[in-house]
C-alpha positions as CSV (number, residue, x, y, z in Angstrom):
1,X,0.0,0.0,0.0
2,X,1.3,3.4,-1.0
3,X,0.2,7.0,-0.3
4,X,-0.4,9.1,-3.4
5,X,0.6,12.8,-3.6
6,X,-2.9,14.2,-3.0
7,X,-3.3,12.1,0.2
8,X,0.1,13.2,1.5
9,X,-0.7,16.8,0.6
10,X,-4.1,16.7,2.4
11,X,-2.8,15.1,5.5
12,X,0.2,17.4,5.7
13,X,-1.8,20.6,5.3
14,X,-4.4,19.3,7.8
15,X,-1.8,18.5,10.5
16,X,0.1,21.8,10.0
17,X,-3.1,23.9,10.1
18,X,-4.2,22.1,13.3
19,X,-0.8,22.8,14.9
20,X,-1.2,26.5,13.9
21,X,-4.7,26.5,15.5
22,X,-3.5,24.9,18.7
23,X,-0.6,27.4,19.1
24,X,-2.9,30.3,18.2
25,X,-5.4,29.2,20.9
26,X,-2.4,28.8,23.3
27,X,-1.4,32.4,22.5
28,X,-4.9,33.8,23.0
29,X,-5.0,32.1,26.5
30,X,-1.5,33.2,27.6
31,X,-1.0,36.5,25.7
32,X,1.1,37.8,28.6
33,X,3.8,35.2,27.9
34,X,6.5,36.2,25.4
35,X,7.3,33.8,22.5
36,X,3.9,32.1,22.1
37,X,2.7,34.6,19.6
38,X,5.9,33.9,17.5
39,X,5.1,30.2,17.6
40,X,1.5,30.8,16.5
41,X,2.3,33.1,13.6
42,X,5.2,30.9,12.5
43,X,3.1,27.7,12.4
44,X,0.4,29.5,10.4
45,X,3.0,30.8,7.9
46,X,4.4,27.3,7.6
47,X,0.9,26.0,6.9
48,X,0.4,28.6,4.1
49,X,3.8,27.6,2.6
50,X,3.0,23.9,2.7
51,X,-0.4,24.5,1.1
52,X,1.1,26.6,-1.6
53,X,3.9,24.0,-2.3
54,X,1.4,21.2,-2.9
55,X,-1.1,23.3,-4.9
56,X,1.6,24.6,-7.2
57,X,2.3,21.1,-8.7
58,X,-0.7,21.4,-11.0
59,X,-2.0,24.9,-11.1
60,X,0.3,27.6,-9.8
61,X,3.3,29.2,-11.6
62,X,6.9,29.0,-10.5
63,X,6.7,32.3,-8.7
64,X,4.1,30.8,-6.3
65,X,6.4,27.8,-5.7
66,X,9.2,30.1,-4.7
67,X,6.9,32.1,-2.4
68,X,5.7,28.8,-0.8
69,X,9.2,27.6,-0.2
70,X,10.3,30.9,1.3
71,X,7.1,31.0,3.4
72,X,8.0,27.6,5.0
73,X,11.5,28.8,5.9
74,X,10.0,32.2,7.2
75,X,7.6,30.3,9.5
76,X,10.4,28.1,10.8
77,X,12.5,31.3,11.4
78,X,9.7,33.0,13.3
79,X,9.3,29.9,15.6
80,X,13.0,30.0,16.3
81,X,12.7,33.6,17.3
82,X,9.8,32.6,19.5
83,X,12.0,30.2,21.5
84,X,14.5,32.9,22.4
85,X,11.7,35.3,23.2
86,X,10.0,32.8,25.5
87,X,13.2,32.4,27.6
88,X,13.6,36.2,27.8
89,X,16.4,36.5,25.3
90,X,16.6,38.9,22.3
91,X,15.7,36.9,19.2
92,X,18.4,36.6,16.5
93,X,16.7,38.8,14.0
94,X,19.9,39.6,12.1
95,X,20.8,35.9,11.5
96,X,17.2,35.0,10.8
97,X,16.9,37.7,8.1
98,X,20.3,36.6,6.6
99,X,19.0,33.0,6.4
100,X,15.8,34.2,4.7
101,X,17.8,36.2,2.2
102,X,20.0,33.2,1.4
103,X,16.9,31.0,1.1
104,X,15.1,33.4,-1.3
105,X,18.2,33.7,-3.5
106,X,18.8,30.0,-3.6
107,X,15.2,29.0,-4.3
108,X,14.8,31.6,-7.0
109,X,18.0,30.5,-8.7
110,X,17.2,26.8,-8.7
111,X,13.7,27.5,-10.0
112,X,15.0,29.7,-12.8
113,X,17.6,27.1,-13.8
114,X,14.9,24.4,-13.5
115,X,17.0,22.3,-11.1
116,X,14.4,20.7,-8.8
117,X,16.9,18.2,-7.3
118,X,19.3,21.0,-6.2
119,X,16.4,23.1,-4.9
120,X,15.1,20.3,-2.7
121,X,18.6,19.4,-1.4
122,X,19.2,23.1,-0.6
123,X,15.8,23.5,1.2
124,X,16.4,20.3,3.2
125,X,19.8,21.8,4.3
126,X,18.0,24.9,5.4
127,X,15.5,22.8,7.4
128,X,18.4,21.0,9.1
129,X,19.9,24.4,10.0
130,X,16.6,25.7,11.4
131,X,16.0,22.6,13.5
132,X,19.5,22.9,14.9
133,X,19.0,26.6,15.8
134,X,15.7,25.9,17.6
135,X,17.3,23.0,19.4
136,X,20.2,25.2,20.5
137,X,18.0,28.0,21.7
138,X,15.8,25.5,23.6
139,X,18.7,23.9,25.5
140,X,20.7,27.1,26.2
141,X,18.9,27.3,29.6
142,X,17.5,24.1,31.1
143,X,15.6,24.7,34.3
144,X,14.4,22.0,36.7
145,X,10.8,22.9,36.4
146,X,10.7,22.6,32.6
147,X,13.5,20.0,32.0
148,X,11.2,17.3,30.7
149,X,9.4,19.4,28.2
150,X,12.6,21.0,27.0
151,X,14.3,17.6,26.4
152,X,11.1,16.1,24.8
153,X,10.9,19.0,22.3
154,X,14.6,18.9,21.7
155,X,14.6,15.2,20.9
156,X,11.8,15.7,18.3
157,X,13.8,18.6,16.8
158,X,17.0,16.6,16.7
159,X,15.1,13.7,15.0
160,X,13.7,16.2,12.5
161,X,17.2,17.4,11.7
162,X,18.5,13.8,11.2
163,X,15.5,13.0,9.0
164,X,16.0,16.0,6.7
165,X,19.8,15.2,6.5
166,X,19.2,11.6,5.6
167,X,16.5,12.6,3.0
168,X,18.9,15.2,1.4
169,X,21.6,12.5,1.2
170,X,19.2,10.1,-0.4
171,X,18.0,12.6,-3.0
172,X,21.6,13.5,-3.8
173,X,22.4,9.9,-4.4
174,X,19.5,9.4,-6.9
175,X,19.9,10.2,-10.6
176,X,18.5,13.7,-11.6
177,X,14.8,13.6,-12.5
178,X,12.0,16.1,-12.7
179,X,10.4,15.0,-9.4
180,X,13.2,13.6,-7.3
181,X,11.2,13.1,-4.1
182,X,8.9,10.7,-6.0
183,X,11.9,8.5,-6.6
184,X,12.6,8.0,-2.9
185,X,11.5,4.5,-1.8
186,X,8.4,4.6,0.4
187,X,8.4,8.4,0.4
188,X,4.7,8.6,0.9
189,X,5.0,6.8,4.2
190,X,8.4,8.4,5.1
191,X,6.7,11.8,4.7
192,X,4.7,11.0,7.8
193,X,7.8,11.1,9.9
194,X,8.3,14.9,10.0
195,X,4.6,15.4,10.6
196,X,4.6,13.0,13.6
197,X,7.7,14.7,14.9
198,X,6.1,18.2,14.4
199,X,3.2,17.0,16.5
200,X,5.6,16.0,19.3
201,X,7.2,19.5,19.0
202,X,3.8,21.2,19.4
203,X,2.9,18.9,22.3
204,X,6.3,19.7,23.9
205,X,5.6,23.5,23.5
206,X,2.2,23.2,25.2
207,X,3.8,21.2,28.0
208,X,6.6,23.7,28.2
209,X,4.1,26.6,28.7
210,X,2.2,24.6,31.3
211,X,5.3,23.7,33.2
212,X,6.6,27.3,33.1
213,X,3.3,28.5,34.5
214,X,3.4,25.9,37.3
215,X,7.0,26.9,38.1
216,X,6.1,30.5,38.2
217,X,3.2,29.9,40.5
218,X,5.3,27.8,42.8
219,X,8.0,30.4,42.9
220,X,5.5,33.2,43.6
221,X,4.3,31.2,46.6
222,X,7.8,31.2,47.9
223,X,8.3,34.9,47.6
224,X,6.9,37.9,49.4
225,X,4.6,39.7,46.9
226,X,5.8,43.2,48.0
227,X,9.5,42.9,48.2
228,X,10.1,39.7,46.1
229,X,12.2,38.4,49.0
230,X,11.8,34.7,50.0
231,X,9.1,34.0,52.6
232,X,10.0,32.8,56.0
233,X,9.1,29.2,55.2
234,X,11.1,29.3,51.9
235,X,14.0,30.9,53.8
236,X,14.0,28.1,56.3
237,X,14.1,25.5,53.6
238,X,17.0,27.2,51.9
239,X,18.8,27.6,55.2
240,X,18.6,23.8,56.0
241,X,20.1,23.1,52.6
242,X,22.9,25.6,53.1
243,X,23.6,24.4,56.6
244,X,23.9,20.8,55.4
245,X,26.2,21.8,52.6
246,X,28.4,23.9,55.0
247,X,28.8,21.0,57.4
248,X,29.4,18.5,54.6
249,X,32.2,20.5,53.0
250,X,33.4,22.3,56.2
251,X,32.5,25.7,54.8
252,X,31.7,28.9,56.7
253,X,28.2,30.2,56.8
254,X,26.9,33.5,58.1
255,X,23.6,35.2,58.7
256,X,22.5,38.8,58.7
257,X,19.4,39.9,60.5
258,X,18.2,43.3,59.4
259,X,15.5,45.4,61.0
260,X,14.5,48.9,59.7
261,X,14.8,51.4,62.5
262,X,11.6,53.2,63.6
263,X,9.6,51.8,60.6
264,X,6.3,52.1,62.5
265,X,6.7,55.9,62.4
266,X,6.8,55.7,58.6
267,X,3.4,54.0,58.4
268,X,1.9,56.2,61.1
269,X,3.0,59.5,59.7
270,X,3.0,58.9,55.9
271,X,0.6,56.0,55.4
272,X,1.0,52.4,54.4
273,X,1.6,53.3,50.7
274,X,4.8,55.1,51.8
275,X,5.6,52.2,54.0
276,X,5.3,49.8,51.1
277,X,7.4,52.0,48.9
278,X,10.1,52.1,51.6
279,X,10.1,48.3,52.0
280,X,10.5,47.8,48.2
281,X,13.4,50.2,48.0
282,X,15.0,48.8,51.1
283,X,14.8,45.3,49.6
284,X,16.2,46.5,46.3
285,X,19.1,48.2,48.1
286,X,20.0,45.1,50.1
287,X,19.8,42.9,47.0
288,X,22.1,45.3,45.2
289,X,24.8,44.5,47.8
290,X,24.4,40.7,47.8
291,X,26.1,38.1,45.6
292,X,24.1,35.8,43.3
293,X,24.6,32.9,45.7
294,X,23.4,34.8,48.8
295,X,19.8,34.1,50.0
296,X,17.6,37.0,50.9
297,X,14.3,36.7,52.8
298,X,11.6,38.6,54.7
299,X,10.9,37.2,58.1
300,X,7.9,39.5,58.7
301,X,7.1,43.2,58.9
302,X,10.2,45.2,58.6
303,X,12.5,42.3,59.5
304,X,14.7,40.7,56.9
305,X,17.6,38.3,56.7
306,X,20.4,37.4,54.4
307,X,22.1,34.0,54.4
308,X,25.7,34.1,53.2
309,X,27.2,30.8,52.0
310,X,31.0,30.3,52.2
311,X,31.3,33.6,54.1
312,X,33.1,33.9,57.5
313,X,32.0,36.4,60.2
314,X,34.5,39.0,59.1
315,X,33.3,39.1,55.5
316,X,29.7,39.1,56.7
317,X,30.3,42.1,58.9
318,X,31.9,44.0,56.1
319,X,29.0,43.2,53.8
320,X,26.6,44.3,56.6
321,X,28.3,47.6,56.8
322,X,28.0,48.1,53.0
323,X,24.3,47.3,53.3
324,X,23.9,49.8,56.2
325,X,25.5,52.6,54.1
326,X,23.5,51.7,51.0
327,X,20.2,51.9,53.0
328,X,21.3,55.2,54.7
329,X,21.7,56.7,51.2
330,X,18.2,55.9,50.1
331,X,15.6,58.6,49.6
332,X,12.1,57.3,49.6
333,X,9.4,59.5,47.9
334,X,6.2,59.7,50.0
335,X,3.5,62.3,49.2
336,X,6.0,64.9,48.2
337,X,8.2,64.1,51.2
338,X,11.6,62.4,51.0
339,X,12.2,59.8,53.7
340,X,15.4,58.4,54.8
341,X,15.8,54.9,56.3
342,X,18.2,53.4,58.8
343,X,18.8,49.8,59.6
344,X,20.2,47.8,62.5
345,X,22.0,44.6,61.5
346,X,23.0,41.6,63.6
347,X,25.7,39.3,62.3
348,X,26.0,35.6,63.3
349,X,28.2,32.8,61.9
350,X,28.0,29.0,62.0
351,X,30.3,27.8,64.8
352,X,30.6,26.9,68.4
353,X,27.6,29.0,69.5
354,X,25.3,28.4,66.5
355,X,25.0,24.9,65.1
356,X,21.4,25.0,63.8
357,X,19.2,27.4,61.9
358,X,17.3,28.4,65.1
359,X,20.6,28.9,67.0
360,X,22.0,31.0,64.1
361,X,18.8,33.2,64.0
362,X,18.8,33.6,67.8
363,X,22.5,34.7,67.8
364,X,21.9,37.2,65.0
365,X,18.7,38.3,66.7
366,X,20.6,39.1,69.9
367,X,23.2,41.0,68.0
368,X,20.5,43.0,66.1
369,X,18.8,44.0,69.4
370,X,22.2,44.9,70.8
371,X,22.6,47.3,67.8
372,X,19.2,48.8,68.7
373,X,20.2,49.4,72.3
374,X,23.5,50.9,71.2
375,X,21.7,53.6,69.2
376,X,20.5,51.9,66.0
377,X,21.8,52.4,62.5
378,X,24.8,50.1,63.2
379,X,26.2,46.6,62.7
380,X,26.9,44.3,65.7
381,X,28.5,40.9,65.5
382,X,26.8,38.2,67.6
383,X,28.3,36.3,70.5
384,X,27.2,33.8,73.1
385,X,25.7,36.4,75.5
386,X,22.2,35.6,76.7
387,X,19.3,37.4,75.1
388,X,18.0,40.5,76.8
389,X,14.4,41.0,77.7
390,X,14.5,44.5,76.2
391,X,13.5,44.6,72.6
392,X,13.4,48.1,71.3
393,X,11.8,48.8,67.9
């Protein structure tokens, strides 16, 4: 049993149009997510190109065939741009336009010279390139929450590249004829392979979007909505991980406990909107002083903490002083007024007097209140002194 050209054409156009419809619906549902619009438009352009390529065989002129071939590559290029956009990167517009220019030149040349065999081999080479570019963009950043969908889609793209490469080699090995693809053994059935792989790609994209949304929701539950610092519970989870790593590798670990001085007065005198603005700017100033590996969290109200992996108490104290100065330089706008903030910081380090997260927090807490008692707006390094009953604000 063989598949004739009209059957192959009908099935191909139907599948590609369905894929375009699925991606368009996905974009309409998640219009706030970058990249999906590229995928939807790209799939629809590919569908138009495939339709034009098959219709041309009996009724359309050579110019329409050239337009159809270029449309297919244009659609693939747009979907490649969509991968980069989805992951927050700037799409490679320059390279994409260069590929389209080369494609247009090659297709027109081979049509004018009536060399169908060379045109098909040339296009298959472009298809291999586009599959490779999408594969590279997809795997540039593999995140735990989307690892499965990224690998699934990448496997389908890799299989597509191999298929097109093998097909190009097969066409090259056959004698020149007017319709070279018709000479490929079992081509009607073999043509189903890229369609099935494209279905896997679309399924992978849908899964990637869903996993990305789930990851973002999970991450948002771990972060304070106002300051984007980790919540207390998330901070405790990260702390247990860092404590275990520090003990396992015998590495130092320090904690900063930060409390904004007289913050209640900001809310009382200027309102909660001013207080929220102050908290956001405070958190931004602290993050600007931290390293990428440091962990920043909000324990509640105006109290924050920063966990410093691989940092001894001396380095932690120096960082705390930089944070104090950075906060002191802030100017918060509130109803036409400019507010200044001050912060008291307690420093504690993993060691003889702090072997667990609770002990580390308690030691830093005592140091922070010692800074309050000493006049606020200062850094105090913790020790083993017992906690005082006095807890100034």
